[in-house]
Gaussian input, Z-matrix of N, CA and C with variables (Angstrom, degrees):
# hf/3-21g

backbone

0 1
 N
 C     1     B1
 C     2     B2     1     A1
 N     3     B3     2     A2     1     D1
 C     4     B4     3     A3     2     D2
 C     5     B5     4     A4     3     D3
 N     6     B6     5     A5     4     D4
 C     7     B7     6     A6     5     D5
 C     8     B8     7     A7     6     D6
 N     9     B9     8     A8     7     D7
 C    10    B10     9     A9     8     D8
 C    11    B11    10    A10     9     D9
 N    12    B12    11    A11    10    D10
 C    13    B13    12    A12    11    D11
 C    14    B14    13    A13    12    D12
 N    15    B15    14    A14    13    D13
 C    16    B16    15    A15    14    D14
 C    17    B17    16    A16    15    D15
 N    18    B18    17    A17    16    D16
 C    19    B19    18    A18    17    D17
 C    20    B20    19    A19    18    D18
 N    21    B21    20    A20    19    D19
 C    22    B22    21    A21    20    D20
 C    23    B23    22    A22    21    D21
 N    24    B24    23    A23    22    D22
 C    25    B25    24    A24    23    D23
 C    26    B26    25    A25    24    D24
 N    27    B27    26    A26    25    D25
 C    28    B28    27    A27    26    D26
 C    29    B29    28    A28    27    D27
 N    30    B30    29    A29    28    D28
 C    31    B31    30    A30    29    D29
 C    32    B32    31    A31    30    D30
 N    33    B33    32    A32    31    D31
 C    34    B34    33    A33    32    D32
 C    35    B35    34    A34    33    D33
 N    36    B36    35    A35    34    D34
 C    37    B37    36    A36    35    D35
 C    38    B38    37    A37    36    D36
 N    39    B39    38    A38    37    D37
 C    40    B40    39    A39    38    D38
 C    41    B41    40    A40    39    D39
 N    42    B42    41    A41    40    D40
 C    43    B43    42    A42    41    D41
 C    44    B44    43    A43    42    D42
 N    45    B45    44    A44    43    D43
 C    46    B46    45    A45    44    D44
 C    47    B47    46    A46    45    D45
 N    48    B48    47    A47    46    D46
 C    49    B49    48    A48    47    D47
 C    50    B50    49    A49    48    D48
 N    51    B51    50    A50    49    D49
 C    52    B52    51    A51    50    D50
 C    53    B53    52    A52    51    D51
 N    54    B54    53    A53    52    D52
 C    55    B55    54    A54    53    D53
 C    56    B56    55    A55    54    D54
 N    57    B57    56    A56    55    D55
 C    58    B58    57    A57    56    D56
 C    59    B59    58    A58    57    D57
 N    60    B60    59    A59    58    D58
 C    61    B61    60    A60    59    D59
 C    62    B62    61    A61    60    D60
 N    63    B63    62    A62    61    D61
 C    64    B64    63    A63    62    D62
 C    65    B65    64    A64    63    D63
 N    66    B66    65    A65    64    D64
 C    67    B67    66    A66    65    D65
 C    68    B68    67    A67    66    D66
 N    69    B69    68    A68    67    D67
 C    70    B70    69    A69    68    D68
 C    71    B71    70    A70    69    D69
 N    72    B72    71    A71    70    D70
 C    73    B73    72    A72    71    D71
 C    74    B74    73    A73    72    D72
 N    75    B75    74    A74    73    D73
 C    76    B76    75    A75    74    D74
 C    77    B77    76    A76    75    D75
 N    78    B78    77    A77    76    D76
 C    79    B79    78    A78    77    D77
 C    80    B80    79    A79    78    D78
 N    81    B81    80    A80    79    D79
 C    82    B82    81    A81    80    D80
 C    83    B83    82    A82    81    D81
 N    84    B84    83    A83    82    D82
 C    85    B85    84    A84    83    D83
 C    86    B86    85    A85    84    D84
 N    87    B87    86    A86    85    D85
 C    88    B88    87    A87    86    D86
 C    89    B89    88    A88    87    D87
 N    90    B90    89    A89    88    D88
 C    91    B91    90    A90    89    D89
 C    92    B92    91    A91    90    D90
 N    93    B93    92    A92    91    D91
 C    94    B94    93    A93    92    D92
 C    95    B95    94    A94    93    D93
 N    96    B96    95    A95    94    D94
 C    97    B97    96    A96    95    D95
 C    98    B98    97    A97    96    D96
 N    99    B99    98    A98    97    D97
 C   100   B100    99    A99    98    D98
 C   101   B101   100   A100    99    D99
 N   102   B102   101   A101   100   D100
 C   103   B103   102   A102   101   D101
 C   104   B104   103   A103   102   D102
 N   105   B105   104   A104   103   D103
 C   106   B106   105   A105   104   D104
 C   107   B107   106   A106   105   D105
 N   108   B108   107   A107   106   D106
 C   109   B109   108   A108   107   D107
 C   110   B110   109   A109   108   D108
 N   111   B111   110   A110   109   D109
 C   112   B112   111   A111   110   D110
 C   113   B113   112   A112   111   D111
 N   114   B114   113   A113   112   D112
 C   115   B115   114   A114   113   D113
 C   116   B116   115   A115   114   D114
 N   117   B117   116   A116   115   D115
 C   118   B118   117   A117   116   D116
 C   119   B119   118   A118   117   D117
 N   120   B120   119   A119   118   D118
 C   121   B121   120   A120   119   D119
 C   122   B122   121   A121   120   D120
 N   123   B123   122   A122   121   D121
 C   124   B124   123   A123   122   D122
 C   125   B125   124   A124   123   D123
 N   126   B126   125   A125   124   D124
 C   127   B127   126   A126   125   D125
 C   128   B128   127   A127   126   D126
 N   129   B129   128   A128   127   D127
 C   130   B130   129   A129   128   D128
 C   131   B131   130   A130   129   D129
 N   132   B132   131   A131   130   D130
 C   133   B133   132   A132   131   D131
 C   134   B134   133   A133   132   D132
 N   135   B135   134   A134   133   D133
 C   136   B136   135   A135   134   D134
 C   137   B137   136   A136   135   D135
 N   138   B138   137   A137   136   D136
 C   139   B139   138   A138   137   D137
 C   140   B140   139   A139   138   D138
 N   141   B141   140   A140   139   D139
 C   142   B142   141   A141   140   D140
 C   143   B143   142   A142   141   D141
 N   144   B144   143   A143   142   D142
 C   145   B145   144   A144   143   D143
 C   146   B146   145   A145   144   D144
 N   147   B147   146   A146   145   D145
 C   148   B148   147   A147   146   D146
 C   149   B149   148   A148   147   D147
 N   150   B150   149   A149   148   D148
 C   151   B151   150   A150   149   D149
 C   152   B152   151   A151   150   D150
 N   153   B153   152   A152   151   D151
 C   154   B154   153   A153   152   D152
 C   155   B155   154   A154   153   D153
 N   156   B156   155   A155   154   D154
 C   157   B157   156   A156   155   D155
 C   158   B158   157   A157   156   D156
 N   159   B159   158   A158   157   D157
 C   160   B160   159   A159   158   D158
 C   161   B161   160   A160   159   D159
 N   162   B162   161   A161   160   D160
 C   163   B163   162   A162   161   D161
 C   164   B164   163   A163   162   D162
 N   165   B165   164   A164   163   D163
 C   166   B166   165   A165   164   D164
 C   167   B167   166   A166   165   D165
 N   168   B168   167   A167   166   D166
 C   169   B169   168   A168   167   D167
 C   170   B170   169   A169   168   D168
 N   171   B171   170   A170   169   D169
 C   172   B172   171   A171   170   D170
 C   173   B173   172   A172   171   D171
 N   174   B174   173   A173   172   D172
 C   175   B175   174   A174   173   D173
 C   176   B176   175   A175   174   D174
 N   177   B177   176   A176   175   D175
 C   178   B178   177   A177   176   D176
 C   179   B179   178   A178   177   D177
 N   180   B180   179   A179   178   D178
 C   181   B181   180   A180   179   D179
 C   182   B182   181   A181   180   D180
 N   183   B183   182   A182   181   D181
 C   184   B184   183   A183   182   D182
 C   185   B185   184   A184   183   D183
 N   186   B186   185   A185   184   D184
 C   187   B187   186   A186   185   D185
 C   188   B188   187   A187   186   D186
 N   189   B189   188   A188   187   D187
 C   190   B190   189   A189   188   D188
 C   191   B191   190   A190   189   D189
 N   192   B192   191   A191   190   D190
 C   193   B193   192   A192   191   D191
 C   194   B194   193   A193   192   D192
 N   195   B195   194   A194   193   D193
 C   196   B196   195   A195   194   D194
 C   197   B197   196   A196   195   D195
 N   198   B198   197   A197   196   D196
 C   199   B199   198   A198   197   D197
 C   200   B200   199   A199   198   D198
 N   201   B201   200   A200   199   D199
 C   202   B202   201   A201   200   D200
 C   203   B203   202   A202   201   D201
 N   204   B204   203   A203   202   D202
 C   205   B205   204   A204   203   D203
 C   206   B206   205   A205   204   D204
 N   207   B207   206   A206   205   D205
 C   208   B208   207   A207   206   D206
 C   209   B209   208   A208   207   D207
 N   210   B210   209   A209   208   D208
 C   211   B211   210   A210   209   D209
 C   212   B212   211   A211   210   D210
 N   213   B213   212   A212   211   D211
 C   214   B214   213   A213   212   D212
 C   215   B215   214   A214   213   D213
 N   216   B216   215   A215   214   D214
 C   217   B217   216   A216   215   D215
 C   218   B218   217   A217   216   D216

   B1=1.4466
   B2=1.5222
   B3=1.2947
   B4=1.4609
   B5=1.5189
   B6=1.3131
   B7=1.4595
   B8=1.5202
   B9=1.3268
   B10=1.4641
   B11=1.5186
   B12=1.3212
   B13=1.4671
   B14=1.5204
   B15=1.3219
   B16=1.4638
   B17=1.5206
   B18=1.3163
   B19=1.4536
   B20=1.5172
   B21=1.3116
   B22=1.4631
   B23=1.5199
   B24=1.3168
   B25=1.4629
   B26=1.5255
   B27=1.3379
   B28=1.4622
   B29=1.5360
   B30=1.3187
   B31=1.4667
   B32=1.5253
   B33=1.3308
   B34=1.4659
   B35=1.5304
   B36=1.3234
   B37=1.4651
   B38=1.5307
   B39=1.3170
   B40=1.4633
   B41=1.5274
   B42=1.3365
   B43=1.4670
   B44=1.5361
   B45=1.3138
   B46=1.4670
   B47=1.5122
   B48=1.3247
   B49=1.4674
   B50=1.5246
   B51=1.3241
   B52=1.4580
   B53=1.5284
   B54=1.3169
   B55=1.4713
   B56=1.5232
   B57=1.3236
   B58=1.4676
   B59=1.5224
   B60=1.3361
   B61=1.4658
   B62=1.5262
   B63=1.3189
   B64=1.4669
   B65=1.5190
   B66=1.3103
   B67=1.4637
   B68=1.5270
   B69=1.3124
   B70=1.4580
   B71=1.5119
   B72=1.3265
   B73=1.4666
   B74=1.5243
   B75=1.3143
   B76=1.4715
   B77=1.5246
   B78=1.3208
   B79=1.4627
   B80=1.5306
   B81=1.3095
   B82=1.4680
   B83=1.5310
   B84=1.3348
   B85=1.4625
   B86=1.5367
   B87=1.3294
   B88=1.4647
   B89=1.5287
   B90=1.2998
   B91=1.4700
   B92=1.5178
   B93=1.3117
   B94=1.4644
   B95=1.5234
   B96=1.3355
   B97=1.4698
   B98=1.5226
   B99=1.3204
   B100=1.4619
   B101=1.5310
   B102=1.3112
   B103=1.4602
   B104=1.5274
   B105=1.3225
   B106=1.4706
   B107=1.5259
   B108=1.3246
   B109=1.4684
   B110=1.5233
   B111=1.3224
   B112=1.4614
   B113=1.5250
   B114=1.3228
   B115=1.4720
   B116=1.5257
   B117=1.3110
   B118=1.4620
   B119=1.5284
   B120=1.3206
   B121=1.4649
   B122=1.5248
   B123=1.3240
   B124=1.4667
   B125=1.5295
   B126=1.3098
   B127=1.4700
   B128=1.5292
   B129=1.3091
   B130=1.4672
   B131=1.5305
   B132=1.3327
   B133=1.4655
   B134=1.5269
   B135=1.3241
   B136=1.4670
   B137=1.5320
   B138=1.3118
   B139=1.4667
   B140=1.5224
   B141=1.3324
   B142=1.4653
   B143=1.5268
   B144=1.3333
   B145=1.4644
   B146=1.5273
   B147=1.3352
   B148=1.4643
   B149=1.5211
   B150=1.3219
   B151=1.4669
   B152=1.5209
   B153=1.3197
   B154=1.4666
   B155=1.5221
   B156=1.3168
   B157=1.4639
   B158=1.5251
   B159=1.3200
   B160=1.4657
   B161=1.5215
   B162=1.3221
   B163=1.4662
   B164=1.5280
   B165=1.3150
   B166=1.4621
   B167=1.5288
   B168=1.3338
   B169=1.4640
   B170=1.5259
   B171=1.3309
   B172=1.4698
   B173=1.5288
   B174=1.3283
   B175=1.4634
   B176=1.5298
   B177=1.3122
   B178=1.4624
   B179=1.5177
   B180=1.3177
   B181=1.4540
   B182=1.5201
   B183=1.3105
   B184=1.4588
   B185=1.5205
   B186=1.3149
   B187=1.4523
   B188=1.5214
   B189=1.3189
   B190=1.4642
   B191=1.5146
   B192=1.3173
   B193=1.4639
   B194=1.5321
   B195=1.3186
   B196=1.4584
   B197=1.5236
   B198=1.3209
   B199=1.4663
   B200=1.5274
   B201=1.3304
   B202=1.4614
   B203=1.5275
   B204=1.3366
   B205=1.4604
   B206=1.5179
   B207=1.3238
   B208=1.4618
   B209=1.5184
   B210=1.3253
   B211=1.4662
   B212=1.5246
   B213=1.3189
   B214=1.4643
   B215=1.5173
   B216=1.2984
   B217=1.4550
   B218=1.4419
   A1=108.86
   A2=114.97
   A3=120.98
   A4=109.00
   A5=116.30
   A6=121.90
   A7=108.74
   A8=115.11
   A9=121.89
   A10=109.45
   A11=115.45
   A12=122.72
   A13=107.45
   A14=116.05
   A15=121.84
   A16=108.37
   A17=116.00
   A18=121.10
   A19=113.45
   A20=114.40
   A21=121.93
   A22=109.33
   A23=115.40
   A24=121.84
   A25=106.76
   A26=117.49
   A27=118.24
   A28=112.72
   A29=117.37
   A30=120.83
   A31=113.27
   A32=117.84
   A33=121.01
   A34=110.14
   A35=115.96
   A36=122.16
   A37=106.92
   A38=116.77
   A39=122.07
   A40=113.91
   A41=121.15
   A42=118.37
   A43=113.00
   A44=117.17
   A45=120.40
   A46=112.32
   A47=116.95
   A48=120.88
   A49=109.97
   A50=117.35
   A51=120.48
   A52=110.90
   A53=118.11
   A54=120.46
   A55=110.44
   A56=117.06
   A57=121.84
   A58=110.60
   A59=117.12
   A60=121.46
   A61=111.84
   A62=117.85
   A63=120.57
   A64=109.81
   A65=117.21
   A66=120.73
   A67=110.51
   A68=117.70
   A69=122.06
   A70=113.56
   A71=117.03
   A72=121.58
   A73=111.69
   A74=117.00
   A75=121.02
   A76=111.42
   A77=117.45
   A78=122.43
   A79=109.20
   A80=115.55
   A81=122.16
   A82=112.81
   A83=117.34
   A84=120.73
   A85=112.98
   A86=117.68
   A87=121.03
   A88=113.52
   A89=117.58
   A90=120.81
   A91=113.78
   A92=118.20
   A93=119.75
   A94=111.57
   A95=117.13
   A96=119.57
   A97=111.61
   A98=116.72
   A99=120.10
   A100=110.83
   A101=116.60
   A102=120.23
   A103=110.27
   A104=117.03
   A105=121.26
   A106=111.48
   A107=117.04
   A108=121.61
   A109=110.72
   A110=116.85
   A111=119.88
   A112=111.86
   A113=117.37
   A114=120.19
   A115=111.98
   A116=117.87
   A117=121.53
   A118=110.55
   A119=116.55
   A120=120.90
   A121=111.86
   A122=116.64
   A123=122.11
   A124=108.08
   A125=116.20
   A126=121.99
   A127=114.20
   A128=118.65
   A129=119.97
   A130=112.65
   A131=116.86
   A132=121.32
   A133=108.61
   A134=118.46
   A135=120.66
   A136=112.52
   A137=115.65
   A138=120.52
   A139=112.33
   A140=118.56
   A141=118.84
   A142=111.81
   A143=117.55
   A144=120.70
   A145=109.81
   A146=116.49
   A147=119.43
   A148=112.03
   A149=117.60
   A150=119.78
   A151=110.05
   A152=116.85
   A153=120.93
   A154=111.43
   A155=116.35
   A156=120.78
   A157=111.44
   A158=117.05
   A159=120.99
   A160=112.98
   A161=117.23
   A162=120.64
   A163=112.25
   A164=116.89
   A165=124.24
   A166=112.94
   A167=116.91
   A168=120.96
   A169=111.06
   A170=116.37
   A171=121.59
   A172=108.06
   A173=116.83
   A174=119.59
   A175=110.47
   A176=114.92
   A177=120.09
   A178=108.43
   A179=115.40
   A180=121.53
   A181=107.93
   A182=114.85
   A183=120.87
   A184=107.48
   A185=115.54
   A186=123.28
   A187=106.95
   A188=116.68
   A189=120.58
   A190=109.31
   A191=116.76
   A192=121.77
   A193=111.05
   A194=116.12
   A195=122.09
   A196=110.34
   A197=116.17
   A198=122.16
   A199=107.77
   A200=116.29
   A201=121.79
   A202=108.15
   A203=116.40
   A204=120.21
   A205=110.00
   A206=115.09
   A207=121.84
   A208=109.36
   A209=115.61
   A210=121.66
   A211=108.99
   A212=115.65
   A213=119.91
   A214=109.13
   A215=115.35
   A216=117.08
   A217=115.37
   D1=142.44
   D2=-179.56
   D3=-119.58
   D4=132.34
   D5=177.84
   D6=-104.85
   D7=132.90
   D8=179.03
   D9=-115.03
   D10=145.29
   D11=176.54
   D12=-124.05
   D13=119.69
   D14=-179.21
   D15=-107.16
   D16=106.35
   D17=-176.72
   D18=-81.16
   D19=160.94
   D20=175.77
   D21=-97.24
   D22=171.52
   D23=174.92
   D24=-135.13
   D25=173.36
   D26=176.91
   D27=-59.13
   D28=-26.45
   D29=-177.62
   D30=-92.66
   D31=-22.30
   D32=-173.12
   D33=-134.18
   D34=123.55
   D35=174.63
   D36=-96.39
   D37=99.70
   D38=-171.80
   D39=-56.99
   D40=-42.06
   D41=178.24
   D42=-59.64
   D43=-37.40
   D44=178.18
   D45=-69.65
   D46=-42.48
   D47=177.97
   D48=-64.23
   D49=-39.61
   D50=179.34
   D51=-64.84
   D52=-44.07
   D53=178.36
   D54=-59.24
   D55=-43.20
   D56=177.28
   D57=-61.60
   D58=-44.36
   D59=-177.31
   D60=-68.27
   D61=-38.97
   D62=177.43
   D63=-61.96
   D64=-42.25
   D65=176.80
   D66=-60.87
   D67=-46.45
   D68=-179.48
   D69=-68.67
   D70=-27.15
   D71=-178.35
   D72=-66.57
   D73=-16.24
   D74=176.56
   D75=-66.29
   D76=-21.06
   D77=-178.42
   D78=-97.52
   D79=115.82
   D80=-175.29
   D81=-50.26
   D82=-42.59
   D83=-175.18
   D84=-68.61
   D85=-16.77
   D86=-178.70
   D87=-99.89
   D88=-10.92
   D89=-171.74
   D90=-58.44
   D91=-48.74
   D92=-175.48
   D93=-63.88
   D94=-40.64
   D95=179.28
   D96=-63.98
   D97=-41.66
   D98=179.94
   D99=-68.44
   D100=-40.65
   D101=176.99
   D102=-62.35
   D103=-44.38
   D104=178.17
   D105=-60.73
   D106=-40.30
   D107=179.41
   D108=-57.23
   D109=-47.98
   D110=-179.34
   D111=-71.09
   D112=-38.00
   D113=179.85
   D114=-64.90
   D115=-36.56
   D116=178.49
   D117=-74.90
   D118=-41.77
   D119=-177.17
   D120=-69.15
   D121=-40.88
   D122=-179.05
   D123=-120.04
   D124=71.81
   D125=-170.43
   D126=-67.13
   D127=-14.80
   D128=179.49
   D129=-82.34
   D130=-7.22
   D131=-179.49
   D132=-100.66
   D133=130.30
   D134=-179.32
   D135=-66.96
   D136=150.17
   D137=-176.98
   D138=-62.47
   D139=-33.54
   D140=179.39
   D141=-66.47
   D142=-29.20
   D143=174.96
   D144=-66.82
   D145=-41.42
   D146=177.75
   D147=-68.53
   D148=-35.08
   D149=176.04
   D150=-60.17
   D151=-42.49
   D152=178.12
   D153=-64.59
   D154=-40.96
   D155=-179.50
   D156=-67.68
   D157=-50.25
   D158=-176.32
   D159=-68.19
   D160=-28.99
   D161=179.55
   D162=-87.35
   D163=0.70
   D164=-179.69
   D165=67.03
   D166=24.00
   D167=175.91
   D168=-72.78
   D169=-24.08
   D170=175.81
   D171=-126.90
   D172=145.59
   D173=177.47
   D174=-80.38
   D175=164.96
   D176=174.32
   D177=-138.02
   D178=160.60
   D179=174.12
   D180=-125.38
   D181=163.84
   D182=176.68
   D183=-116.88
   D184=123.48
   D185=178.55
   D186=-114.38
   D187=95.70
   D188=-173.69
   D189=69.15
   D190=-110.88
   D191=177.52
   D192=-114.46
   D193=21.85
   D194=-177.86
   D195=-115.76
   D196=133.64
   D197=174.84
   D198=-90.27
   D199=132.39
   D200=-179.03
   D201=-124.56
   D202=128.32
   D203=176.18
   D204=-148.08
   D205=156.46
   D206=-177.05
   D207=-126.09
   D208=135.63
   D209=176.52
   D210=-127.65
   D211=156.21
   D212=175.49
   D213=-76.49
   D214=148.34
   D215=176.48
   D216=134.33

């Protein structure tokens, strides 16, 4: 299992962006754009990990301003 930590910056609050993206991921036509957004922003995380996160297949926690989630693999 691999644990990922997605940090925030002064310009981007990652927990808020993730909540928005999870909501948008429910719409088929928006999925690829949202997946691309996270893959470009956090390029060290594989796209299949983001697919699991955005589709709510894996839970996440918020540690301060950091999103933490674990995927198999």
